[in-house]
N, C-alpha and C positions, 0 to 999 in steps of 0.2 A: 570889276569882278576878276578879269584876267590878271590884273596887277596883284591881287591878293593871293592868287594860287601859285605865282612864280616862286616865292621863297620856299613854299612847301615842296614843290616839285624838285627844286634844286637840292634841298636837304635830303630828299629821298634818293635822288640820283647819287649824291655824294656818299651816302651810307651804303648803297648797293655797290658802288665802285670800291669802297674800302673793304667790303665783305669779299669781293672777288679777289682783290690783291692779297688779303690775309690768307684766303683759302689757297691761292697759288703758292704763296710763300711757305705755307705749312706743308704742302705736298712736296715742295722742293727740298725742304730741310728734314722731313721725316725719314728716319733710318729704316732700312729694310730689315725685317725680322731675320735673325740669324738662324739658318737652317743647316743642320749637319746630317751626314749620311748615317750617323749613329742613331738618330731618332727613328729611322726605319726599322731598327732592331730593338726598340724599347717602347714602353708605354707608361703613361702617368697613372698612378693608382692613388686612392685616398685611404689613409690609415689613421689610427687614433692620434698619432703625433703630427699629422699633416700630410701633405702630398709628397710622394716619392716616385722615382723613376725605376721601373723594373725591367730587367732583361727579358726579351721575348723568347730566349732559348733556355733559360733556367730561372731559378727563383731569387737570384741575387738582386738586391735593390740598392739604389744610391739616392743621395739627396738630389733635389731637382736641379740645384745649381752646381752639380758635380761637373768637373772639366770634361771636355770632349776627349782629351787624350786618355784620361782614366778609363772611360767607357770603351774607347776604341781599342785600348790594350787588352781589355777583358774579352772583347769580341774576337780579336785576332788570336790571342793565346789560348782561350778556352774553347772557342767554337769554330775557329778557322775561317771566320768571315773575311773575305777579301775586301781590301779598300778600293772603292771606285775611283776612276781616273779624275772625277770632278771634285775629289776631296780637297779640303782647304790645305794649302802648303804648310801651315802651322802644324796641322795634324800629322803630316808626313815627318816633320822634324821631330815631333814628340815620339812617334813610333820608332824612328831611328835611334833615339836616345834609349828607348825601352829595350830595343833589340840588343844594344851593347851591354845591358844589364840582365840579359836573359838567363845566363847561368846563375847569377846571384839570386834572381827571382825564383828559379826552380829550387835552389838550395833552401831558400826561406820557406817555400811552399812545402817541401818535404819536412822541414822542422815543424811547421804548423800541423801537418798530418800526424806526426809522431806525438805532438803535444795533445792533440785531441784523442788519439788512441789511448794514451796514458790516463787522460781524464775519464774516458769511458770505463777503463778497467778499475781505477781507484774509486770512482763513485758508484761502481756496480750498476751502471746505467745500461739499458739495452742499446744495441747498435743503431736502432731507428731514432735514437735521441738526436742524432746529428741532423735530422730533418725537421726537428721541432722549430716552430717559428720564433719562439722566444730565444732559443739557443742561436739561431741564425742572426737575429738582431744583435745579440751579445757579441758574436764573432765579428760582425760588421763594424761595431763601434771601435774595435781594436785593430782590425785589419780589413779595411773597406775593399781591397783588391783581391781578397782571398775568399774562395768558395769551398766550404767543407766537402769532402768526398762523400760518396754514397755509403750507406750502411754496409753493403757488401765489401767495398774497398777498405773501409775501416776494419772490418773483420779480418781481412787478409793481412793488414798491417799488424794487428794484434797477434795473429798466429806467427808472423815472422819474428816479432819481438819475443814471443814465447820460446822459440827455438834458441835464441841468444841467451835469454834469462835462465832457461833450463840448465844450460851448461854451467853458468855462473853459480847457480844454486847447488848443483852437484859438487862443484869444487869447494864451495863454502862449507857444506855439510860434512865433507870428507875430512876437514881439518878440525872439527869440533870434537872435544874429548868429553863426552857426556852421554847420558842415556836418553833414548827417545821413546815417546809414546804415540800410538796411532789410534785414532777414533774414526768411526764412519757412521753415517746415517743414510737413510734411503727413503725414496718415494716410488710408488708404482701405480700404474693405471690399470683400468679394466682390460686393456689390450696387451697386458703383460710387459709394457714398457716400464723400465725401472732406471733410476738414477741414484747413484751412491757416491756422494762426495767423501773423500778420504783426507783427513787433516793430520798433520804431523805436529807434535808438541815437544818442547824441550826447554831447559833452563840454560840461558846463556851463561857460560863460565865467567865472562868478564863483567857483566852488569848484574848478574843474578836475577834477571827478569824472565818471566815466563813468555816464551815465544811460540807462535803458532803459524802454520803455513799450510795452505791448501795444496795437496800433492796432485790430486787427480779427481776427475769426475767420471766414475766408472759406470758402464752400462752392462749390467749382468742380469741373468734371469733371477727373479725374486723367489721367495719361498724357502723351504727347508734347505739348509746347507749354503745359504747365501754368503755367510761369513767366509767359508772356505773358498767359494768362488771369487769373492772380492780379494782375498789374499793371493790367490793364484794370478788373477788379472793384474794386481798391483806389482807382484813380483816380476811378471813379464814386462810390465811398463818400465820398471826401474832397472831392469837387467842391463 
């Protein structure tokens, strides 16, 4: 009876020994998961297109496999997050390379800001459109490292552009040898708030095309004599 059990016990011992050896070998060769300090400032979210990594300080998102250097640059430049001393040396090198291109990056960022301001004006979209999720995804596809400014900042950029364009328009209209027509329309509320857009019309002498331009958006008191009040306000604005 003992002789019959010996092969079975030997086989079982051999299998157990192989299992221990394989387990030990696996533990020795298994790579430790890569952990970066940037993961402390981002979270994984699920979207319709799949998983993405989102910054914990703003709404910008990246692909899950986006490089550590790209995320680190965003955290340092946009949010002033300091790099911990335990950071991977490779990340330090990437940040150093980015710092050498800081001026170029800022110039490109200003160019993007201006482009978005022009888009808002030409598309007649509200300033809050820059916070629309679809718009942010669209911008990310073209410039992953760029985050559009707030609606208030975009409004300030548009106002600065208006000051420059206004002088160019005045100079352009002063050289036209033609007649001009002005029309206006208005809306008012129960609280006597009124808005009167004034549009300038003329025929271009070179192309013989009818041209129109919004001159101003006046806020005058509605009611009888509103035309005279709009004329006086427009005269003071164009003076």
